[in-house]
C-alpha positions in Angstrom: 20.0 56.0 -141.4 21.8 58.6 -143.4 23.0 60.6 -140.2 24.5 57.2 -139.0 26.3 56.5 -142.2 27.7 60.3 -142.2 28.8 59.9 -138.5 30.6 56.6 -139.3 32.2 58.0 -142.4 33.6 60.9 -140.2 34.7 58.5 -137.5 36.7 56.5 -140.2 37.9 59.6 -141.5 39.1 60.5 -138.0 40.9 57.3 -137.7 42.7 57.8 -140.9 43.8 61.3 -140.2 45.1 60.4 -136.8 48.0 58.4 -138.6 48.5 60.7 -141.4 51.8 62.9 -141.6 51.3 66.6 -141.4 52.2 67.2 -144.7 49.3 64.7 -146.1 46.7 66.2 -143.8 47.6 69.6 -145.4 47.6 68.2 -149.0 44.4 66.2 -148.7 42.5 69.2 -147.0 43.6 71.5 -149.6 42.4 69.3 -152.3 39.1 68.8 -150.6 38.6 72.5 -150.2 39.3 73.0 -154.0 36.9 70.2 -154.7 34.3 72.3 -153.1 35.3 75.4 -155.0 34.7 73.6 -158.2 31.5 71.7 -157.2 29.9 74.2 -155.0 28.7 76.8 -157.4 26.3 78.3 -154.8 28.9 79.3 -152.2 31.7 80.1 -154.7 29.3 82.7 -156.1 28.6 84.0 -152.8 32.3 84.2 -152.0 32.7 86.0 -155.3 29.9 88.5 -154.7 31.2 89.1 -151.0 34.8 89.9 -152.3 33.5 92.1 -154.9 31.6 94.2 -152.1 34.7 94.1 -149.9 37.5 94.7 -152.7 35.7 96.7 -155.5 38.8 98.1 -156.8 40.7 94.7 -157.0 40.9 93.0 -160.1 38.2 90.1 -160.8 41.1 87.7 -161.2 42.6 88.6 -158.1 39.5 88.5 -156.2 38.8 85.0 -158.0 42.4 83.9 -156.5 41.4 84.8 -153.0 38.0 82.8 -153.3 39.9 79.8 -154.4 42.5 80.2 -151.5 39.6 80.5 -149.0 38.1 77.4 -150.1 41.5 75.5 -149.9 42.0 76.8 -146.5 38.6 75.8 -145.4 39.3 72.2 -146.4 42.6 72.5 -144.4 40.9 73.7 -141.5 38.4 70.9 -141.1 41.4 68.2 -141.8 44.0 69.8 -139.4 41.2 70.2 -136.7 40.5 66.6 -136.9 44.2 66.0 -136.9 44.8 68.5 -134.0 42.2 66.7 -131.9 43.8 63.3 -132.0 47.0 64.8 -130.4 47.8 64.5 -126.6 48.0 67.8 -124.7 51.6 67.8 -124.7 51.6 67.3 -128.5 49.1 70.1 -128.9 51.2 72.6 -126.8 54.3 71.6 -128.8 52.5 72.7 -131.9 51.6 76.4 -130.9 53.3 79.6 -130.2 51.6 82.6 -128.4 51.8 86.3 -129.2 50.1 88.3 -126.2 49.3 85.7 -124.0 50.1 88.0 -121.2 47.1 90.1 -122.3 44.8 87.3 -121.9 46.1 86.7 -118.2 46.0 90.4 -117.3 42.3 90.5 -118.5 41.5 87.4 -116.1 43.1 89.2 -113.2 40.6 91.9 -113.0 38.3 89.4 -111.8 35.5 90.0 -114.0 35.7 87.3 -116.5 37.0 87.9 -120.1 35.0 87.8 -123.5 37.1 86.6 -126.1 35.9 87.6 -129.8 37.1 86.1 -133.1 35.3 85.2 -136.5 35.4 82.6 -139.0 38.8 83.4 -139.5 42.2 81.3 -139.7 42.1 78.3 -137.1 39.7 79.7 -134.7 38.6 76.1 -133.5 42.2 75.2 -132.8 42.9 78.4 -130.8 39.9 77.4 -128.4 41.5 74.2 -127.9 44.9 75.5 -127.3 43.5 78.3 -125.0 42.4 75.8 -122.4 45.5 74.1 -122.1 47.8 77.2 -122.1 45.5 79.4 -119.8 42.1 77.8 -118.9 39.2 76.2 -120.3 36.6 78.7 -121.6 32.8 78.5 -122.6 32.5 78.4 -126.2 29.2 79.7 -127.8 28.0 77.7 -130.6 25.0 76.6 -132.9 23.9 72.9 -133.0 24.5 71.2 -136.4 21.5 69.7 -138.0 22.9 66.1 -137.7 22.9 65.1 -134.1 25.7 62.4 -134.6 28.2 64.9 -136.5 27.2 67.6 -133.7 28.1 64.9 -131.1 31.5 64.6 -132.7 32.4 68.3 -133.2 31.1 69.0 -129.5 33.5 65.9 -128.4 36.3 67.8 -130.2 35.5 71.1 -128.8 35.5 69.8 -125.5 38.5 67.8 -125.6 40.8 70.0 -123.6 38.1 71.0 -121.0 36.1 73.8 -122.7 32.3 73.9 -122.4 30.0 74.4 -125.5 27.2 76.8 -124.7 24.3 76.4 -127.0 21.4 78.8 -127.6 18.8 77.9 -124.8 19.7 79.8 -121.7 22.8 81.5 -123.4 22.8 84.8 -121.7 22.1 83.6 -118.2 24.9 81.0 -118.5 27.4 83.4 -120.0 26.6 85.8 -117.2 27.3 83.1 -114.6 30.6 82.2 -116.2 31.9 85.8 -116.2 30.6 86.5 -112.7 32.7 83.6 -111.7 35.6 85.0 -113.5 35.9 82.8 -116.5 36.2 83.4 -120.0 33.7 83.0 -122.9 34.3 83.0 -126.8 32.1 84.5 -129.1 32.1 84.6 -132.9 30.9 88.0 -134.1 31.2 88.0 -138.2 27.8 86.3 -139.2 24.6 88.0 -140.2 22.0 87.8 -137.4 18.3 88.9 -137.3 16.2 89.8 -134.4 16.1 92.2 -131.5 19.8 91.6 -130.6 21.1 92.7 -134.2 22.7 96.0 -134.6 24.1 97.6 -137.7 27.8 98.3 -137.9 30.2 99.0 -140.7 32.4 96.1 -142.0 34.3 96.9 -145.1 32.7 100.4 -145.2 29.4 98.5 -145.7 26.5 98.1 -143.0 26.1 94.6 -141.7 23.8 93.2 -139.0 26.0 92.1 -136.1 25.3 90.8 -132.6 25.0 93.4 -130.0 25.3 90.7 -127.1 29.1 91.2 -126.7 29.0 94.9 -126.4 26.0 94.9 -124.0 27.5 92.0 -121.7 30.8 93.7 -121.6 29.4 97.1 -120.8 27.1 95.8 -118.1 29.7 93.5 -116.7 33.0 95.3 -116.9 34.5 92.0 -118.5 37.3 92.8 -120.8 36.8 91.9 -124.6 40.0 90.5 -126.0 40.2 89.9 -129.8 42.0 86.4 -130.6 43.2 85.0 -133.9 45.1 81.8 -135.1 47.6 81.9 -138.0 49.0 78.9 -139.8 52.9 78.7 -139.6 53.3 75.4 -141.8 54.2 72.2 -140.8 51.3 71.6 -138.5 52.3 74.7 -136.3 50.0 77.6 -135.5 50.6 80.9 -133.8 47.9 82.0 -131.4 47.3 85.8 -131.1 45.8 87.6 -128.3 45.1 91.2 -129.2 44.9 94.3 -127.0 41.6 94.4 -125.3 39.0 96.6 -127.1 38.7 100.0 -125.3 35.1 100.3 -124.3 33.1 103.6 -124.6 31.5 105.1 -121.5 28.4 102.9 -120.7 26.3 106.0 -120.2 27.1 107.4 -123.5 24.7 107.7 -126.5 25.2 104.6 -128.9 27.7 102.8 -126.7 26.5 99.4 -127.5 26.8 100.4 -131.5 30.5 102.1 -130.9 31.6 99.1 -128.9 30.4 96.6 -131.4 32.0 98.7 -134.2 35.2 98.8 -132.4 35.2 95.0 -132.2 34.3 94.6 -135.6 37.2 96.9 -136.7 39.8 94.6 -135.2 38.3 91.7 -137.1 38.2 93.7 -140.4 42.1 94.5 -139.9 42.7 90.9 -139.8 40.5 89.8 -142.6 42.2 92.7 -145.0 45.8 91.3 -143.8 44.8 87.7 -144.7 41.8 87.7 -146.8 42.2 84.3 -147.9 41.8 82.9 -144.2 38.2 84.2 -143.8 35.1 82.4 -144.6 34.0 84.6 -147.6 31.3 81.8 -148.2 28.5 83.3 -145.6 26.2 85.9 -146.8 27.5 88.5 -144.7 26.2 91.7 -146.6 22.4 90.6 -146.9 20.9 94.0 -147.5 23.4 94.8 -150.3 24.7 91.2 -151.3 23.5 88.3 -153.1 19.9 87.4 -152.8 20.0 83.7 -153.5 19.3 81.4 -150.4 22.1 79.1 -150.3 22.5 76.6 -147.2 25.2 77.5 -144.8 28.7 75.9 -144.9 27.9 75.1 -141.4 24.5 73.8 -141.2 22.4 74.7 -138.2 19.5 73.3 -136.5 18.4 76.6 -135.6 17.5 80.0 -137.5 20.6 82.2 -138.1 19.6 84.6 -135.3 21.2 85.3 -132.0 
């Protein structure tokens, strides 16, 4: 019953957002994000502790400002994603501009599929929607939400422009088939994982457990790895960025998987350093050296936080 109520609430919100002007969507999203900042002390504490680890020499007041801005951005992300998902394909395309799209096309031209990597940074969900229209649909690796009704709604949004959501069961086999067929897959690489696929690399000069799947797949298949990011331009517009493919190490060298994973992580860190207010600091990224309190994730998952 509770799940049904939450689903109906979101559907009503979606209908309301559809008719909102962009400035109001932006304003409401900001206010909702700041409300989370005030009320959600657990995630605020995690964000502040993460920022202290990442930027130890920055003043406390400055780090607090980044935390507030990150919460505000998170609220805007949710509302602007809802708004964007209600637009027609033509309206979506009219709201984005691309930097480096030819890099993605050249990567596809190699015929080995493409692995697109990013993090919970900027407007990553919007990038996937627009990419399907400008280039071609991709497979999006994701975790299922606890609430099946809300998960269905999010899945509908993610597949709105032709993308496919790839969940955990059989992930590697499905991804391999997509790459062998010359298609693209998108992977988030910025969350702590546990298990055999975890590998430790440096993020902000501190070790973090990171998925090794991207590097292992790329080294095995020869698929190029292209980092992607989406930045806000204001007024409901966004810049989609396709970075240069990550240069792979020789597959037969010692530590090739770790080296490749570090190179991918370095690109993400570069963007987070440039725009720290656009990253999801509320996740316990540094679990061995960071906060020990167990706070539920900002994106509730029906499965353990493992790859």
